[in-house]
PQR file with spaces between the fields and no chain letter, atoms N, CA, C, O and H, PARSE charges and radii, in Angstrom:
ATOM       1  N    MET     1     111.552  110.016   95.861 -0.4000 1.5000
ATOM       2  CA   MET     1     111.385  109.063   94.793 -0.0000 2.0000
ATOM       3  C    MET     1     112.686  108.310   94.499  0.5500 1.7000
ATOM       4  O    MET     1     112.681  107.354   93.723 -0.5500 1.4000
ATOM       5  N    GLU     2     113.782  108.724   95.101 -0.4000 1.5000
ATOM       6  CA   GLU     2     115.036  108.009   94.878 -0.0000 2.0000
ATOM       7  C    GLU     2     114.929  106.559   95.308  0.5500 1.7000
ATOM       8  O    GLU     2     115.493  105.676   94.662 -0.5500 1.4000
ATOM       9  H    GLU     2     113.786  109.501   95.731  0.4000 1.0000
ATOM      10  N    VAL     3     114.205  106.301   96.402 -0.4000 1.5000
ATOM      11  CA   VAL     3     114.036  104.932   96.892 -0.0000 2.0000
ATOM      12  C    VAL     3     113.339  104.099   95.846  0.5500 1.7000
ATOM      13  O    VAL     3     113.761  102.977   95.566 -0.5500 1.4000
ATOM      14  H    VAL     3     113.747  107.018   96.927  0.4000 1.0000
ATOM      15  N    ALA     4     112.274  104.627   95.261 -0.4000 1.5000
ATOM      16  CA   ALA     4     111.516  103.875   94.267 -0.0000 2.0000
ATOM      17  C    ALA     4     112.379  103.552   93.058  0.5500 1.7000
ATOM      18  O    ALA     4     112.307  102.447   92.521 -0.5500 1.4000
ATOM      19  H    ALA     4     111.931  105.538   95.489  0.4000 1.0000
ATOM      20  N    ALA     5     113.184  104.496   92.632 -0.4000 1.5000
ATOM      21  CA   ALA     5     114.024  104.269   91.462 -0.0000 2.0000
ATOM      22  C    ALA     5     115.113  103.253   91.759  0.5500 1.7000
ATOM      23  O    ALA     5     115.383  102.376   90.939 -0.5500 1.4000
ATOM      24  H    ALA     5     113.243  105.394   93.068  0.4000 1.0000
ATOM      25  N    ALA     6     115.732  103.360   92.907 -0.4000 1.5000
ATOM      26  CA   ALA     6     116.831  102.469   93.253 -0.0000 2.0000
ATOM      27  C    ALA     6     116.353  101.043   93.461  0.5500 1.7000
ATOM      28  O    ALA     6     117.071  100.093   93.149 -0.5500 1.4000
ATOM      29  H    ALA     6     115.512  104.072   93.574  0.4000 1.0000
ATOM      30  N    MET     7     115.149  100.888   93.984 -0.4000 1.5000
ATOM      31  CA   MET     7     114.645   99.559   94.301 -0.0000 2.0000
ATOM      32  C    MET     7     113.707   99.023   93.216  0.5500 1.7000
ATOM      33  O    MET     7     113.181   97.919   93.357 -0.5500 1.4000
ATOM      34  H    MET     7     114.566  101.660   94.238  0.4000 1.0000
ATOM      35  N    ALA     8     113.490   99.778   92.143 -0.4000 1.5000
ATOM      36  CA   ALA     8     112.589   99.401   91.063 -0.0000 2.0000
ATOM      37  C    ALA     8     111.203   99.076   91.606  0.5500 1.7000
ATOM      38  O    ALA     8     110.579   98.103   91.183 -0.5500 1.4000
ATOM      39  H    ALA     8     113.918  100.674   92.029  0.4000 1.0000
ATOM      40  N    GLU     9     110.729   99.883   92.532 -0.4000 1.5000
ATOM      41  CA   GLU     9     109.402   99.723   93.102 -0.0000 2.0000
ATOM      42  C    GLU     9     108.636  101.027   92.945  0.5500 1.7000
ATOM      43  O    GLU     9     109.221  102.106   92.858 -0.5500 1.4000
ATOM      44  H    GLU     9     111.236  100.674   92.875  0.4000 1.0000
ATOM      45  N    LYS    10     107.325  100.902   92.913 -0.4000 1.5000
ATOM      46  CA   LYS    10     106.457  102.070   92.807 -0.0000 2.0000
ATOM      47  C    LYS    10     105.905  102.396   94.183  0.5500 1.7000
ATOM      48  O    LYS    10     105.369  101.521   94.862 -0.5500 1.4000
ATOM      49  H    LYS    10     106.850  100.025   92.984  0.4000 1.0000
ATOM      50  N    VAL    11     106.031  103.656   94.601 -0.4000 1.5000
ATOM      51  CA   VAL    11     105.511  104.100   95.890 -0.0000 2.0000
ATOM      52  C    VAL    11     104.030  104.417   95.728  0.5500 1.7000
ATOM      53  O    VAL    11     103.654  105.256   94.910 -0.5500 1.4000
ATOM      54  H    VAL    11     106.467  104.367   94.049  0.4000 1.0000
ATOM      55  N    LEU    12     103.189  103.742   96.515 -0.4000 1.5000
ATOM      56  CA   LEU    12     101.756  103.989   96.482 -0.0000 2.0000
ATOM      57  C    LEU    12     101.345  105.079   97.461  0.5500 1.7000
ATOM      58  O    LEU    12     100.476  105.899   97.163 -0.5500 1.4000
ATOM      59  H    LEU    12     103.495  103.060   97.180  0.4000 1.0000
ATOM      60  N    GLU    13     101.982  105.082   98.644 -0.4000 1.5000
ATOM      61  CA   GLU    13     101.583  106.023   99.691 -0.0000 2.0000
ATOM      62  C    GLU    13     102.737  106.216  100.662  0.5500 1.7000
ATOM      63  O    GLU    13     103.584  105.336  100.819 -0.5500 1.4000
ATOM      64  H    GLU    13     102.687  104.416   98.886  0.4000 1.0000
ATOM      65  N    ARG    14     102.763  107.381  101.315 -0.4000 1.5000
ATOM      66  CA   ARG    14     103.777  107.721  102.327 -0.0000 2.0000
ATOM      67  C    ARG    14     103.082  108.024  103.644  0.5500 1.7000
ATOM      68  O    ARG    14     102.016  108.639  103.676 -0.5500 1.4000
ATOM      69  H    ARG    14     102.075  108.096  101.188  0.4000 1.0000
ATOM      70  N    PHE    15     103.707  107.581  104.734 -0.4000 1.5000
ATOM      71  CA   PHE    15     103.185  107.849  106.072 -0.0000 2.0000
ATOM      72  C    PHE    15     104.338  108.339  106.933  0.5500 1.7000
ATOM      73  O    PHE    15     105.383  107.691  106.971 -0.5500 1.4000
ATOM      74  H    PHE    15     104.573  107.081  104.708  0.4000 1.0000
ATOM      75  N    PRO    16     104.181  109.474  107.633 -0.5600 1.5000
ATOM      76  CA   PRO    16     105.265  110.002  108.454  0.2800 2.0000
ATOM      77  C    PRO    16     105.633  109.038  109.578  0.5500 1.7000
ATOM      78  O    PRO    16     104.759  108.489  110.249 -0.5500 1.4000
ATOM      79  N    ALA    17     106.921  108.840  109.774 -0.4000 1.5000
ATOM      80  CA   ALA    17     107.400  107.933  110.824 -0.0000 2.0000
ATOM      81  C    ALA    17     107.122  108.497  112.211  0.5500 1.7000
ATOM      82  O    ALA    17     107.064  107.739  113.180 -0.5500 1.4000
ATOM      83  H    ALA    17     107.631  109.286  109.229  0.4000 1.0000
ATOM      84  N    GLY    18     106.951  109.790  112.326 -0.4000 1.5000
ATOM      85  CA   GLY    18     106.706  110.419  113.614 -0.0000 2.0000
ATOM      86  C    GLY    18     105.264  110.314  114.087  0.5500 1.7000
ATOM      87  O    GLY    18     104.904  110.881  115.119 -0.5500 1.4000
ATOM      88  H    GLY    18     106.998  110.406  111.539  0.4000 1.0000
ATOM      89  N    SER    19     104.451  109.602  113.347 -0.4000 1.5000
ATOM      90  CA   SER    19     103.047  109.442  113.727 -0.0000 2.0000
ATOM      91  C    SER    19     102.944  108.744  115.074  0.5500 1.7000
ATOM      92  O    SER    19     103.742  107.854  115.366 -0.5500 1.4000
ATOM      93  H    SER    19     104.744  109.142  112.509  0.4000 1.0000
ATOM      94  N    PRO    20     101.980  109.129  115.900 -0.5600 1.5000
ATOM      95  CA   PRO    20     101.813  108.469  117.206  0.2800 2.0000
ATOM      96  C    PRO    20     101.577  106.960  117.091  0.5500 1.7000
ATOM      97  O    PRO    20     101.881  106.207  118.016 -0.5500 1.4000
ATOM      98  N    ARG    21     101.039  106.529  115.962 -0.4000 1.5000
ATOM      99  CA   ARG    21     100.761  105.104  115.770 -0.0000 2.0000
ATOM     100  C    ARG    21     101.909  104.381  115.063  0.5500 1.7000
ATOM     101  O    ARG    21     101.792  103.194  114.757 -0.5500 1.4000
ATOM     102  H    ARG    21     100.792  107.140  115.210  0.4000 1.0000
ATOM     103  N    GLY    22     103.002  105.070  114.803 -0.4000 1.5000
ATOM     104  CA   GLY    22     104.154  104.428  114.167 -0.0000 2.0000
ATOM     105  C    GLY    22     103.833  103.944  112.771  0.5500 1.7000
ATOM     106  O    GLY    22     103.277  104.688  111.963 -0.5500 1.4000
ATOM     107  H    GLY    22     103.097  106.034  115.052  0.4000 1.0000
ATOM     108  N    SER    23     104.183  102.692  112.480 -0.4000 1.5000
ATOM     109  CA   SER    23     103.996  102.152  111.137 -0.0000 2.0000
ATOM     110  C    SER    23     102.606  101.563  110.921  0.5500 1.7000
ATOM     111  O    SER    23     102.307  101.110  109.816 -0.5500 1.4000
ATOM     112  H    SER    23     104.635  102.088  113.136  0.4000 1.0000
ATOM     113  N    TRP    24     101.755  101.555  111.929 -0.4000 1.5000
ATOM     114  CA   TRP    24     100.437  100.931  111.791 -0.0000 2.0000
ATOM     115  C    TRP    24      99.629  101.441  110.601  0.5500 1.7000
ATOM     116  O    TRP    24      99.087  100.621  109.859 -0.5500 1.4000
ATOM     117  H    TRP    24     101.998  101.923  112.826  0.4000 1.0000
ATOM     118  N    PRO    25      99.521  102.757  110.380 -0.5600 1.5000
ATOM     119  CA   PRO    25      98.741  103.206  109.220  0.2800 2.0000
ATOM     120  C    PRO    25      99.288  102.656  107.900  0.5500 1.7000
ATOM     121  O    PRO    25      98.520  102.278  107.015 -0.5500 1.4000
ATOM     122  N    ALA    26     100.602  102.613  107.774 -0.4000 1.5000
ATOM     123  CA   ALA    26     101.215  102.074  106.562 -0.0000 2.0000
ATOM     124  C    ALA    26     100.928  100.584  106.430  0.5500 1.7000
ATOM     125  O    ALA    26     100.605  100.105  105.343 -0.5500 1.4000
ATOM     126  H    ALA    26     101.226  102.919  108.493  0.4000 1.0000
ATOM     127  N    GLU    27     101.044   99.856  107.525 -0.4000 1.5000
ATOM     128  CA   GLU    27     100.776   98.417  107.500 -0.0000 2.0000
ATOM     129  C    GLU    27      99.309   98.139  107.175  0.5500 1.7000
ATOM     130  O    GLU    27      99.003   97.208  106.430 -0.5500 1.4000
ATOM     131  H    GLU    27     101.306  100.245  108.408  0.4000 1.0000
ATOM     132  N    GLU    28      98.411   98.935  107.723 -0.4000 1.5000
ATOM     133  CA   GLU    28      96.986   98.762  107.442 -0.0000 2.0000
ATOM     134  C    GLU    28      96.669   99.057  105.976  0.5500 1.7000
ATOM     135  O    GLU    28      95.886   98.342  105.350 -0.5500 1.4000
ATOM     136  H    GLU    28      98.659   99.692  108.328  0.4000 1.0000
ATOM     137  N    TYR    29      97.276  100.105  105.438 -0.4000 1.5000
ATOM     138  CA   TYR    29      97.075  100.450  104.029 -0.0000 2.0000
ATOM     139  C    TYR    29      97.607   99.336  103.129  0.5500 1.7000
ATOM     140  O    TYR    29      96.946   98.935  102.171 -0.5500 1.4000
ATOM     141  H    TYR    29      97.911  100.685  105.947  0.4000 1.0000
ATOM     142  N    ALA    30      98.798   98.841  103.442 -0.4000 1.5000
ATOM     143  CA   ALA    30      99.391   97.761  102.651 -0.0000 2.0000
ATOM     144  C    ALA    30      98.516   96.507  102.706  0.5500 1.7000
ATOM     145  O    ALA    30      98.358   95.818  101.698 -0.5500 1.4000
ATOM     146  H    ALA    30      99.334   99.167  104.220  0.4000 1.0000
ATOM     147  N    ALA    31      97.953   96.211  103.863 -0.4000 1.5000
ATOM     148  CA   ALA    31      97.090   95.032  104.000 -0.0000 2.0000
ATOM     149  C    ALA    31      95.847   95.177  103.119  0.5500 1.7000
ATOM     150  O    ALA    31      95.411   94.211  102.492 -0.5500 1.4000
ATOM     151  H    ALA    31      98.081   96.770  104.682  0.4000 1.0000
ATOM     152  N    ARG    32      95.281   96.379  103.074 -0.4000 1.5000
ATOM     153  CA   ARG    32      94.114   96.598  102.207 -0.0000 2.0000
ATOM     154  C    ARG    32      94.485   96.399  100.740  0.5500 1.7000
ATOM     155  O    ARG    32      93.713   95.817   99.977 -0.5500 1.4000
ATOM     156  H    ARG    32      95.635   97.163  103.583  0.4000 1.0000
ATOM     157  N    ARG    33      95.657   96.876  100.344 -0.4000 1.5000
ATOM     158  CA   ARG    33      96.098   96.704   98.953 -0.0000 2.0000
ATOM     159  C    ARG    33      96.356   95.224   98.645  0.5500 1.7000
ATOM     160  O    ARG    33      96.044   94.750   97.553 -0.5500 1.4000
ATOM     161  H    ARG    33      96.284   97.348  100.963  0.4000 1.0000
ATOM     162  N    ARG    34      96.931   94.496   99.616 -0.4000 1.5000
ATOM     163  CA   ARG    34      97.148   93.053   99.414 -0.0000 2.0000
ATOM     164  C    ARG    34      95.808   92.337   99.268  0.5500 1.7000
ATOM     165  O    ARG    34      95.688   91.410   98.468 -0.5500 1.4000
ATOM     166  H    ARG    34      97.185   94.881  100.504  0.4000 1.0000
ATOM     167  N    ASP    35      94.802   92.758  100.033 -0.4000 1.5000
ATOM     168  CA   ASP    35      93.462   92.179   99.906 -0.0000 2.0000
ATOM     169  C    ASP    35      92.886   92.394   98.502  0.5500 1.7000
ATOM     170  O    ASP    35      92.039   91.625   98.047 -0.5500 1.4000
ATOM     171  H    ASP    35      94.900   93.512  100.683  0.4000 1.0000
ATOM     172  N    GLN    36      93.350   93.442   97.828 -0.4000 1.5000
ATOM     173  CA   GLN    36      92.903   93.743   96.464 -0.0000 2.0000
ATOM     174  C    GLN    36      93.791   93.072   95.411  0.5500 1.7000
ATOM     175  O    GLN    36      93.609   93.287   94.213 -0.5500 1.4000
ATOM     176  H    GLN    36      94.037   94.067   98.198  0.4000 1.0000
ATOM     177  N    GLY    37      94.763   92.249   95.866 -0.4000 1.5000
ATOM     178  CA   GLY    37      95.592   91.488   94.930 -0.0000 2.0000
ATOM     179  C    GLY    37      96.934   92.095   94.589  0.5500 1.7000
ATOM     180  O    GLY    37      97.647   91.549   93.747 -0.5500 1.4000
ATOM     181  H    GLY    37      94.911   92.074   96.840  0.4000 1.0000
ATOM     182  N    GLU    38      97.309   93.205   95.212 -0.4000 1.5000
ATOM     183  CA   GLU    38      98.608   93.815   94.941 -0.0000 2.0000
ATOM     184  C    GLU    38      99.637   93.319   95.945  0.5500 1.7000
ATOM     185  O    GLU    38      99.305   93.055   97.100 -0.5500 1.4000
ATOM     186  H    GLU    38      96.730   93.648   95.896  0.4000 1.0000
ATOM     187  N    ALA    39     100.862   93.195   95.514 -0.4000 1.5000
ATOM     188  CA   ALA    39     101.949   92.732   96.375 -0.0000 2.0000
ATOM     189  C    ALA    39     102.564   93.913   97.129  0.5500 1.7000
ATOM     190  O    ALA    39     103.742   94.222   96.953 -0.5500 1.4000
ATOM     191  H    ALA    39     101.131   93.409   94.575  0.4000 1.0000
ATOM     192  N    ALA    40     101.771   94.561   97.956 -0.4000 1.5000
ATOM     193  CA   ALA    40     102.213   95.762   98.675 -0.0000 2.0000
ATOM     194  C    ALA    40     103.015   95.395   99.916  0.5500 1.7000
ATOM     195  O    ALA    40     102.658   94.481  100.660 -0.5500 1.4000
ATOM     196  H    ALA    40     100.814   94.309   98.099  0.4000 1.0000
ATOM     197  N    THR    41     104.105   96.125  100.122 -0.4000 1.5000
ATOM     198  CA   THR    41     104.924   95.958  101.316 -0.0000 2.0000
ATOM     199  C    THR    41     105.245   97.335  101.887  0.5500 1.7000
ATOM     200  O    THR    41     105.093   98.353  101.211 -0.5500 1.4000
ATOM     201  H    THR    41     104.395   96.867   99.518  0.4000 1.0000
ATOM     202  N    VAL    42     105.689   97.352  103.133 -0.4000 1.5000
ATOM     203  CA   VAL    42     106.063   98.595  103.804 -0.0000 2.0000
ATOM     204  C    VAL    42     107.574   98.620  103.973  0.5500 1.7000
ATOM     205  O    VAL    42     108.179   97.653  104.437 -0.5500 1.4000
ATOM     206  H    VAL    42     105.813   96.526  103.682  0.4000 1.0000
ATOM     207  N    VAL    43     108.174   99.741  103.590 -0.4000 1.5000
ATOM     208  CA   VAL    43     109.603   99.954  103.786 -0.0000 2.0000
ATOM     209  C    VAL    43     109.796  101.292  104.479  0.5500 1.7000
ATOM     210  O    VAL    43     108.930  102.164  104.424 -0.5500 1.4000
ATOM     211  H    VAL    43     107.683  100.527  103.213  0.4000 1.0000
ATOM     212  N    MET    44     110.928  101.442  105.125 -0.4000 1.5000
ATOM     213  CA   MET    44     111.259  102.693  105.804 -0.0000 2.0000
ATOM     214  C    MET    44     112.227  103.480  104.939  0.5500 1.7000
ATOM     215  O    MET    44     113.262  102.956  104.529 -0.5500 1.4000
ATOM     216  H    MET    44     111.632  100.734  105.170  0.4000 1.0000
ATOM     217  N    ASP    45     111.899  104.728  104.661 -0.4000 1.5000
ATOM     218  CA   ASP    45     112.800  105.632  103.953 -0.0000 2.0000
ATOM     219  C    ASP    45     113.447  106.520  105.010  0.5500 1.7000
ATOM     220  O    ASP    45     112.832  107.471  105.492 -0.5500 1.4000
ATOM     221  H    ASP    45     111.058  105.154  104.995  0.4000 1.0000
ATOM     222  N    LEU    46     114.673  106.210  105.361 -0.4000 1.5000
ATOM     223  CA   LEU    46     115.353  106.951  106.424 -0.0000 2.0000
ATOM     224  C    LEU    46     115.590  108.407  106.045  0.5500 1.7000
ATOM     225  O    LEU    46     115.535  109.288  106.903 -0.5500 1.4000
ATOM     226  H    LEU    46     115.173  105.437  104.970  0.4000 1.0000
ATOM     227  N    LYS    47     115.852  108.663  104.773 -0.4000 1.5000
ATOM     228  CA   LYS    47     116.138  110.026  104.335 -0.0000 2.0000
ATOM     229  C    LYS    47     114.955  110.959  104.574  0.5500 1.7000
ATOM     230  O    LYS    47     115.131  112.092  105.022 -0.5500 1.4000
ATOM     231  H    LYS    47     115.896  107.947  104.076  0.4000 1.0000
ATOM     232  N    SER    48     113.746  110.479  104.273 -0.4000 1.5000
ATOM     233  CA   SER    48     112.569  111.327  104.459 -0.0000 2.0000
ATOM     234  C    SER    48     111.839  111.038  105.763  0.5500 1.7000
ATOM     235  O    SER    48     110.831  111.681  106.059 -0.5500 1.4000
ATOM     236  H    SER    48     113.603  109.558  103.909  0.4000 1.0000
ATOM     237  N    ASP    49     112.333  110.079  106.549 -0.4000 1.5000
ATOM     238  CA   ASP    49     111.724  109.693  107.822 -0.0000 2.0000
ATOM     239  C    ASP    49     110.250  109.358  107.633  0.5500 1.7000
ATOM     240  O    ASP    49     109.371  109.897  108.305 -0.5500 1.4000
ATOM     241  H    ASP    49     113.152  109.557  106.308  0.4000 1.0000
ATOM     242  N    ALA    50     110.011  108.433  106.678 -0.4000 1.5000
ATOM     243  CA   ALA    50     108.638  108.043  106.379 -0.0000 2.0000
ATOM     244  C    ALA    50     108.570  106.555  106.069  0.5500 1.7000
ATOM     245  O    ALA    50     109.535  105.948  105.604 -0.5500 1.4000
ATOM     246  H    ALA    50     110.725  107.995  106.132  0.4000 1.0000
ATOM     247  N    PHE    51     107.397  105.986  106.344 -0.4000 1.5000
ATOM     248  CA   PHE    51     107.118  104.618  105.929 -0.0000 2.0000
ATOM     249  C    PHE    51     106.482  104.699  104.549  0.5500 1.7000
ATOM     250  O    PHE    51     105.553  105.478  104.336 -0.5500 1.4000
ATOM     251  H    PHE    51     106.614  106.479  106.722  0.4000 1.0000
ATOM     252  N    LEU    52     106.977  103.900  103.612 -0.4000 1.5000
ATOM     253  CA   LEU    52     106.458  103.895  102.254 -0.0000 2.0000
ATOM     254  C    LEU    52     105.764  102.571  101.988  0.5500 1.7000
ATOM     255  O    LEU    52     106.272  101.511  102.357 -0.5500 1.4000
ATOM     256  H    LEU    52     107.732  103.267  103.784  0.4000 1.0000
ATOM     257  N    VAL    53     104.616  102.631  101.355 -0.4000 1.5000
ATOM     258  CA   VAL    53     103.951  101.422  100.889 -0.0000 2.0000
ATOM     259  C    VAL    53     104.313  101.309   99.413  0.5500 1.7000
ATOM     260  O    VAL    53     104.019  102.202   98.618 -0.5500 1.4000
ATOM     261  H    VAL    53     104.204  103.491  101.055  0.4000 1.0000
ATOM     262  N    VAL    54     104.954  100.199   99.062 -0.4000 1.5000
ATOM     263  CA   VAL    54     105.452  100.029   97.699 -0.0000 2.0000
ATOM     264  C    VAL    54     104.951   98.721   97.097  0.5500 1.7000
ATOM     265  O    VAL    54     104.601   97.776   97.804 -0.5500 1.4000
ATOM     266  H    VAL    54     105.193   99.474   99.708  0.4000 1.0000
ATOM     267  N    VAL    55     104.930   98.701   95.764 -0.4000 1.5000
ATOM     268  CA   VAL    55     104.638   97.491   95.005 -0.0000 2.0000
ATOM     269  C    VAL    55     105.773   97.315   94.001  0.5500 1.7000
ATOM     270  O    VAL    55     106.443   98.285   93.647 -0.5500 1.4000
ATOM     271  H    VAL    55     105.215   99.469   95.189  0.4000 1.0000
ATOM     272  N    PRO    56     105.992   96.081   93.540 -0.5600 1.5000
ATOM     273  CA   PRO    56     107.032   95.881   92.526  0.2800 2.0000
ATOM     274  C    PRO    56     106.807   96.792   91.326  0.5500 1.7000
ATOM     275  O    PRO    56     105.674   97.021   90.904 -0.5500 1.4000
ATOM     276  N    GLY    57     107.907   97.307   90.787 -0.4000 1.5000
ATOM     277  CA   GLY    57     107.826   98.206   89.642 -0.0000 2.0000
ATOM     278  C    GLY    57     107.244   97.528   88.429  0.5500 1.7000
ATOM     279  O    GLY    57     107.345   96.313   88.261 -0.5500 1.4000
ATOM     280  H    GLY    57     108.828   97.121   91.131  0.4000 1.0000
ATOM     281  N    ARG    58     106.644   98.321   87.602 -0.4000 1.5000
ATOM     282  CA   ARG    58     106.049   97.806   86.368 -0.0000 2.0000
ATOM     283  C    ARG    58     106.831   98.350   85.189  0.5500 1.7000
ATOM     284  O    ARG    58     107.353   99.463   85.248 -0.5500 1.4000
ATOM     285  H    ARG    58     106.563   99.308   87.739  0.4000 1.0000
ATOM     286  N    ASP    59     106.914   97.589   84.137 -0.4000 1.5000
ATOM     287  CA   ASP    59     107.636   98.011   82.932 -0.0000 2.0000
ATOM     288  C    ASP    59     106.720   98.792   82.003  0.5500 1.7000
ATOM     289  O    ASP    59     106.528   98.413   80.847 -0.5500 1.4000
ATOM     290  H    ASP    59     106.490   96.685   84.089  0.4000 1.0000
ATOM     291  N    GLU    60     106.154   99.889   82.511 -0.4000 1.5000
ATOM     292  CA   GLU    60     105.237  100.705   81.716 -0.0000 2.0000
ATOM     293  C    GLU    60     105.946  101.829   80.979  0.5500 1.7000
ATOM     294  O    GLU    60     105.342  102.483   80.129 -0.5500 1.4000
ATOM     295  H    GLU    60     106.310  100.197   83.449  0.4000 1.0000
ATOM     296  N    ASP    61     107.221  102.069   81.291 -0.4000 1.5000
ATOM     297  CA   ASP    61     107.943  103.193   80.680 -0.0000 2.0000
ATOM     298  C    ASP    61     108.375  102.906   79.274  0.5500 1.7000
ATOM     299  O    ASP    61     108.992  103.756   78.632 -0.5500 1.4000
ATOM     300  H    ASP    61     107.711  101.538   81.982  0.4000 1.0000
């Protein structure tokens, strides 16, 4: 969650980078969220070796 805090983004889902399909599952998930109107993007978290699907943070706190 350090990535989300540092970048002021909310992590929606995590996908292991070691997956045989690479970032495709993350990209497909992000595309579905964008189709629903969310500004979802995929970033790589090197520390956890995972692709993260994130959206801009919300001021709900």
